[in-house]
Backbone bond lengths (Angstrom), bond angles and torsions (degrees), N, CA, C in turn:
res aa  C-N    CA-C-N  psi(-1)  N-CA   C-N-CA  omega(-1)  CA-C   N-CA-C  phi
1 M - - - 1.456 - - 1.522 108.66 -
2 K 1.315 116.18 131.26 1.464 120.85 -179.15 1.521 111.02 -59.02
3 N 1.322 115.28 144.33 1.468 123.53 176.36 1.525 114.24 68.24
4 S 1.314 118.72 3.12 1.460 118.17 176.91 1.528 108.45 -91.62
5 T 1.325 115.58 151.54 1.456 121.36 -179.51 1.524 109.10 -126.11
6 I 1.325 115.37 163.12 1.453 121.88 175.54 1.522 107.02 -112.92
7 Q 1.323 116.46 130.00 1.463 118.85 177.24 1.523 110.18 -134.38
8 K 1.317 114.78 145.27 1.460 120.63 179.61 1.527 108.84 -70.76
9 V 1.329 115.03 138.60 1.466 121.74 179.70 1.532 108.48 -84.29
10 T 1.329 116.53 136.06 1.463 122.16 177.17 1.527 109.25 -118.50
11 L 1.325 116.12 174.50 1.471 120.61 178.88 1.522 112.19 -57.75
12 E 1.342 116.95 -30.96 1.471 120.14 179.09 1.530 111.73 -65.29
13 D 1.337 116.19 -18.54 1.468 121.36 -176.80 1.530 112.77 -95.89
14 I 1.329 117.19 9.30 1.467 119.53 -169.88 1.531 113.13 -59.64
15 A 1.316 118.32 -37.70 1.474 120.19 -179.59 1.527 110.80 -63.96
16 Q 1.341 116.96 -42.18 1.464 120.36 178.75 1.526 110.95 -67.60
17 L 1.339 116.53 -37.38 1.466 120.53 178.62 1.529 109.76 -64.69
18 Q 1.319 115.92 -43.56 1.459 120.55 178.37 1.526 110.02 -60.75
19 K 1.314 116.58 -44.10 1.469 121.76 -177.29 1.530 111.29 -63.75
20 I 1.337 116.98 -52.21 1.474 118.50 -177.11 1.526 110.65 -71.25
21 G 1.323 117.53 -31.98 1.461 120.30 177.86 1.515 111.66 -62.89
22 R 1.327 115.92 -49.12 1.468 120.39 179.72 1.536 110.97 -65.50
23 Q 1.323 116.14 -44.10 1.471 120.69 -177.94 1.528 111.65 -60.61
24 T 1.334 116.45 -50.98 1.461 119.48 -174.15 1.528 111.77 -71.49
25 F 1.341 117.41 -35.89 1.462 119.39 178.20 1.527 109.43 -65.68
26 S 1.325 116.41 -42.50 1.473 120.57 178.13 1.518 111.28 -62.22
27 E 1.339 116.67 -47.21 1.468 120.03 -179.73 1.526 111.41 -59.49
28 T 1.333 115.64 -38.55 1.457 120.28 -175.04 1.524 112.59 -75.22
29 F 1.333 117.14 -39.11 1.461 119.20 -167.80 1.522 117.02 -119.65
30 S 1.335 119.84 -11.25 1.472 119.29 -173.17 1.528 112.89 -65.85
31 G 1.326 118.33 -28.59 1.461 120.52 179.70 1.512 113.73 -68.26
32 D 1.339 116.65 -20.53 1.467 121.47 -175.49 1.515 114.03 -110.69
33 N 1.349 117.02 3.66 1.454 120.10 -174.80 1.526 110.65 -137.77
34 S 1.336 116.08 157.24 1.465 119.66 -178.98 1.524 110.13 -69.08
35 E 1.316 114.40 153.55 1.467 120.27 178.35 1.530 110.53 -61.39
36 E 1.326 117.13 -37.52 1.470 121.24 -179.88 1.533 110.61 -63.74
37 D 1.329 116.44 -46.75 1.468 119.71 -179.80 1.526 110.73 -64.85
38 M 1.316 116.80 -40.31 1.472 120.26 179.07 1.530 110.84 -63.31
39 T 1.323 116.45 -47.31 1.471 120.86 -178.77 1.524 110.30 -60.44
40 Q 1.322 116.12 -45.50 1.469 120.15 -179.92 1.528 110.43 -60.73
41 Y 1.332 117.24 -46.35 1.467 120.94 -178.74 1.534 110.69 -63.35
42 L 1.318 117.15 -48.49 1.467 120.92 -178.37 1.525 111.38 -61.48
43 D 1.331 116.75 -42.56 1.468 120.61 179.91 1.528 111.34 -64.46
44 E 1.324 116.49 -38.70 1.471 120.36 -178.78 1.531 111.95 -74.76
45 H 1.321 117.39 -46.54 1.463 121.05 -169.66 1.520 115.14 -90.43
46 F 1.323 116.98 -14.77 1.466 118.89 -179.77 1.523 111.39 -121.69
47 S 1.338 116.20 24.64 1.464 119.43 175.20 1.525 108.38 -71.50
48 T 1.310 116.33 154.79 1.473 121.18 178.66 1.524 109.76 -59.24
49 E 1.321 116.80 -41.14 1.466 120.87 -179.09 1.528 111.61 -62.29
50 K 1.342 116.47 -47.59 1.473 119.81 -178.11 1.526 110.98 -65.43
51 L 1.334 117.13 -44.58 1.471 119.61 -179.91 1.529 111.26 -66.21
52 T 1.332 117.68 -35.75 1.471 120.79 176.72 1.523 110.01 -61.62
53 N 1.332 116.51 -45.88 1.468 120.71 178.21 1.530 111.08 -60.76
54 E 1.335 116.73 -42.41 1.466 120.37 -179.28 1.527 110.87 -67.43
55 L 1.322 117.07 -40.96 1.474 120.16 179.38 1.528 111.71 -67.72
56 N 1.330 116.83 -29.60 1.469 120.65 178.63 1.527 112.89 -83.31
57 N 1.321 117.10 -8.36 1.462 121.94 -177.49 1.530 109.42 -81.50
58 K 1.332 116.30 120.30 1.477 120.00 -178.10 1.527 112.55 -67.00
59 N 1.342 117.50 -14.52 1.465 121.05 179.62 1.519 113.71 -99.66
60 S 1.333 116.56 15.44 1.466 121.39 174.12 1.529 107.99 -135.61
61 E 1.311 115.95 144.32 1.468 120.93 176.42 1.514 109.04 -138.50
62 F 1.326 115.38 140.84 1.457 122.85 174.88 1.528 108.35 -115.46
63 Y 1.331 115.98 145.86 1.469 121.87 175.01 1.519 108.93 -135.21
64 F 1.323 115.25 142.66 1.462 121.81 173.14 1.513 109.39 -102.13
65 A 1.332 116.44 144.32 1.466 121.83 163.04 1.530 104.37 -94.12
66 V 1.324 116.79 128.89 1.460 121.71 -174.50 1.525 109.35 -125.56
67 L 1.320 116.06 134.64 1.464 122.26 176.45 1.522 107.89 -131.57
68 D 1.317 116.41 121.09 1.472 121.56 179.90 1.531 111.99 49.39
69 G 1.326 116.37 42.19 1.458 121.09 177.38 1.522 115.10 82.40
70 A 1.339 117.54 -7.33 1.468 121.03 -179.54 1.531 109.99 -100.55
71 I 1.324 116.18 140.25 1.463 120.73 177.95 1.527 108.13 -81.62
72 I 1.336 115.48 122.78 1.469 120.44 -174.91 1.529 112.83 -118.30
73 G 1.326 116.49 13.35 1.452 120.29 177.53 1.513 109.78 165.72
74 Y 1.346 115.52 165.71 1.458 118.04 176.30 1.525 111.30 -151.54
75 L 1.326 113.43 162.27 1.457 123.73 -175.13 1.523 107.83 -133.36
76 K 1.337 117.02 140.26 1.459 121.13 170.96 1.519 108.61 -127.01
77 L 1.334 115.42 127.73 1.459 122.76 178.51 1.526 109.87 -116.19
78 N 1.329 116.53 146.53 1.463 121.92 175.95 1.522 109.98 -128.01
79 F 1.337 114.80 144.41 1.462 122.53 -179.67 1.528 108.95 -127.33
80 G 1.333 115.98 156.75 1.463 120.57 172.44 1.515 113.37 50.35
81 E 1.340 116.07 -129.79 1.461 122.52 -175.53 1.529 113.81 -67.78
82 S 1.310 118.09 -15.40 1.469 120.26 -179.17 1.520 113.01 -80.55
83 Q 1.333 117.30 -10.86 1.461 119.54 178.84 1.529 109.30 -63.61
84 T 1.309 116.04 144.66 1.457 119.66 -173.93 1.531 112.99 -73.96
85 E 1.330 117.96 -23.97 1.465 119.79 -176.93 1.519 113.33 -129.34
86 L 1.325 116.80 -67.61 1.462 120.68 -164.94 1.523 114.30 -73.76
87 K 1.321 118.33 -36.36 1.466 123.83 -179.94 1.532 112.09 53.58
88 D 1.315 116.51 38.68 1.459 123.32 -179.61 1.532 108.38 -91.40
89 T 1.322 116.50 123.88 1.469 119.96 -178.03 1.530 112.20 -65.70
90 K 1.322 116.83 -16.21 1.471 120.60 179.66 1.528 111.62 -99.29
91 A 1.340 116.49 16.00 1.467 120.36 -178.40 1.520 110.16 -129.22
92 V 1.334 114.99 158.23 1.457 122.95 171.60 1.525 106.80 -124.79
93 E 1.330 115.69 133.69 1.458 120.75 176.65 1.524 110.11 -99.60
94 I 1.325 115.82 129.26 1.464 120.49 167.36 1.520 104.83 -88.96
95 E 1.338 117.09 103.10 1.467 118.84 -179.26 1.523 110.97 -81.29
96 R 1.327 116.40 -36.59 1.470 119.22 -178.24 1.520 111.49 -147.28
97 I 1.324 115.61 133.46 1.466 123.01 160.41 1.520 103.97 -131.16
98 Y 1.317 116.35 113.85 1.462 120.71 -179.41 1.518 110.24 -130.93
99 V 1.317 114.44 138.12 1.461 122.84 -179.85 1.531 107.46 -133.19
100 P 1.344 118.29 131.50 1.465 119.51 177.06 1.526 111.18 -56.79
101 K 1.343 115.74 146.81 1.475 120.70 -176.73 1.526 113.00 -51.65
102 E 1.341 116.86 -37.74 1.467 119.33 -176.50 1.528 112.62 -63.40
103 F 1.343 117.30 -16.49 1.468 120.32 179.62 1.529 112.66 -109.37
104 H 1.347 117.51 6.74 1.462 119.79 175.94 1.526 109.43 -61.40
105 G 1.326 115.34 145.89 1.464 120.16 177.16 1.521 113.78 78.25
106 Q 1.334 117.12 9.66 1.471 119.98 -179.02 1.532 111.77 -115.93
107 S 1.314 116.64 21.11 1.470 123.95 174.81 1.525 114.96 68.53
108 V 1.330 118.01 15.97 1.466 120.22 178.40 1.528 109.64 -68.33
109 G 1.329 116.56 -44.55 1.462 120.58 177.73 1.517 111.38 -59.61
110 Q 1.322 116.74 -39.80 1.467 121.07 179.22 1.525 110.65 -64.29
111 L 1.324 116.74 -39.95 1.466 121.99 178.55 1.535 110.09 -62.34
112 L 1.324 117.06 -45.21 1.462 121.26 178.44 1.536 110.68 -66.51
113 Y 1.322 115.80 -39.60 1.458 120.52 177.47 1.529 110.51 -60.75
114 E 1.327 116.95 -44.55 1.466 120.76 -179.86 1.531 110.96 -62.92
115 K 1.337 117.16 -34.81 1.464 120.73 175.07 1.525 109.66 -64.11
116 A 1.318 117.43 -42.12 1.468 121.45 179.06 1.528 110.81 -59.37
117 I 1.314 116.73 -44.03 1.464 120.75 -179.68 1.528 110.03 -66.74
118 Q 1.325 117.09 -39.76 1.466 121.43 177.98 1.538 110.16 -59.96
119 V 1.332 117.13 -47.10 1.470 121.51 179.59 1.532 109.79 -63.20
120 A 1.335 117.21 -43.46 1.469 121.23 179.91 1.531 110.72 -59.60
121 K 1.322 117.05 -41.16 1.467 120.81 179.31 1.529 110.71 -68.81
122 Q 1.339 116.85 -38.73 1.466 120.05 176.82 1.525 110.84 -61.90
123 K 1.328 116.35 -33.93 1.469 121.62 -179.99 1.530 110.87 -86.20
124 E 1.324 116.40 4.02 1.466 123.48 178.25 1.527 112.27 56.87
125 A 1.339 115.87 39.30 1.467 121.13 177.31 1.526 110.11 -71.27
126 D 1.321 115.36 146.30 1.473 120.29 175.41 1.522 110.78 -79.18
127 Y 1.334 115.65 -30.51 1.461 119.15 -179.15 1.535 110.26 -156.52
128 V 1.327 114.11 163.17 1.460 123.22 175.19 1.525 106.08 -116.17
129 W 1.329 116.90 141.53 1.463 120.02 178.86 1.520 109.99 -137.86
130 L 1.334 115.25 165.84 1.456 121.41 -179.83 1.512 109.30 -164.97
131 G 1.331 114.96 167.39 1.457 121.50 174.16 1.517 108.83 -119.44
132 V 1.335 116.72 135.87 1.470 122.08 179.95 1.525 108.20 -128.36
133 W 1.326 116.72 131.47 1.459 120.58 177.76 1.523 108.92 -56.11
134 E 1.323 116.46 134.20 1.468 121.26 -176.19 1.530 112.86 -59.75
135 E 1.334 117.31 -22.35 1.469 120.61 179.22 1.535 113.33 -89.68
136 N 1.325 117.48 -6.74 1.466 120.85 -177.77 1.539 109.42 -88.38
137 K 1.329 114.30 76.51 1.474 120.83 -174.46 1.532 112.10 -61.04
138 R 1.328 117.07 -35.61 1.466 120.84 179.85 1.539 110.64 -60.85
139 A 1.335 116.79 -47.15 1.464 120.75 -179.49 1.534 110.94 -69.05
140 L 1.332 117.16 -41.94 1.468 119.66 178.45 1.527 110.78 -58.55
141 S 1.315 116.64 -42.21 1.462 121.60 178.73 1.535 110.96 -64.80
142 F 1.337 116.61 -42.68 1.466 122.09 -179.72 1.534 110.40 -59.14
143 Y 1.328 116.94 -49.11 1.468 119.58 -176.72 1.528 111.74 -71.59
144 T 1.326 117.36 -36.19 1.464 120.04 176.43 1.532 109.83 -62.11
145 K 1.331 116.34 -42.99 1.468 121.55 178.15 1.532 111.24 -59.76
146 N 1.330 116.09 -31.63 1.460 121.28 -179.63 1.533 113.26 -90.33
147 G 1.333 116.75 11.62 1.462 120.57 171.75 1.514 116.47 94.30
148 F 1.331 118.41 5.58 1.459 120.68 178.74 1.522 110.36 -75.29
149 I 1.342 115.50 146.91 1.459 122.00 179.95 1.526 108.64 -124.08
150 A 1.330 117.02 134.31 1.467 121.18 177.55 1.523 108.99 -66.76
151 F 1.345 116.74 137.29 1.469 119.79 179.13 1.524 113.47 -132.74
152 D 1.332 118.56 -11.70 1.460 120.18 -178.49 1.527 108.40 -169.38
153 K 1.324 115.65 -178.66 1.468 122.10 173.97 1.512 107.59 -134.69
154 H 1.325 116.00 154.57 1.463 119.69 171.46 1.518 108.68 -147.33
155 I 1.313 115.22 165.56 1.467 120.84 -178.55 1.522 109.29 -94.44
156 F 1.315 115.21 130.67 1.460 124.08 176.34 1.525 105.44 -115.18
157 V 1.320 117.43 125.77 1.459 120.03 -177.72 1.524 109.56 -99.73
158 L 1.332 115.26 119.26 1.459 121.33 176.69 1.522 107.12 -106.73
159 G 1.329 116.17 108.23 1.464 119.55 -173.87 1.514 108.82 65.31
160 N 1.338 116.17 -112.61 1.470 120.98 176.46 1.526 111.68 -111.64
161 D 1.337 116.47 13.56 1.463 121.05 -173.55 1.529 111.08 -108.60
162 P 1.347 118.27 108.35 1.470 119.86 175.51 1.531 110.14 -73.09
163 Q 1.309 116.16 129.08 1.465 121.72 -178.83 1.532 108.99 -127.67
164 T 1.328 115.47 157.39 1.462 119.94 -178.01 1.525 110.61 -96.88
165 D 1.327 115.22 125.90 1.461 122.13 172.28 1.518 108.63 -102.35
166 I 1.314 115.73 140.46 1.464 122.14 171.28 1.533 105.89 -86.81
167 M 1.317 117.29 124.34 1.461 120.85 176.35 1.522 107.62 -90.27
168 M 1.333 114.74 131.27 1.459 120.98 -176.32 1.518 109.42 -129.71
169 K 1.341 116.24 150.59 1.454 118.77 178.22 1.521 110.97 -139.46
170 L 1.326 113.61 155.81 1.464 122.53 176.30 1.522 107.19 -127.64
171 Q 1.329 116.40 117.89 1.457 122.06 178.62 1.533 108.14 -73.46
172 L 1.329 117.27 132.43 1.465 121.35 176.65 1.520 111.40 -104.66
173 K 1.321 116.61 -23.95 1.478 121.70 -178.46 1.514 109.90 -124.54
């Protein structure tokens, strides 16, 4: 998106990270999940304590997409031991790319994705990987379009509901 920038998220940005994290996760998944499971997940994963720990973790990085001072999306990357599954030192995990619905179709996700690939190359990763809920057709299409290939599945628990994620990877080397 023209005139938008990418900036690294710091501890001073925690309130904005919490806000966009909760908003975008709710917009993406609340229609397909119970209110109880959503509330439990949001409370656990977007608490100030959890986000503070993640922001202080040298093996995780968050980035905001910003347009005219407003946050219009965010990205979370994990390296080494912070990866949720593979923990491969030669890989980077894209744990989250989320964009509010009002900015869908405006290339914000692509901008954040390109930042993820740039960081992965700077870290000399052999590949980038991620997990996408099998029902999230929009995200599956986005990553397939960008060259990712499904290689496995894993269980992602939302509240008390185990769900299947498709694990996908993109070879960089």
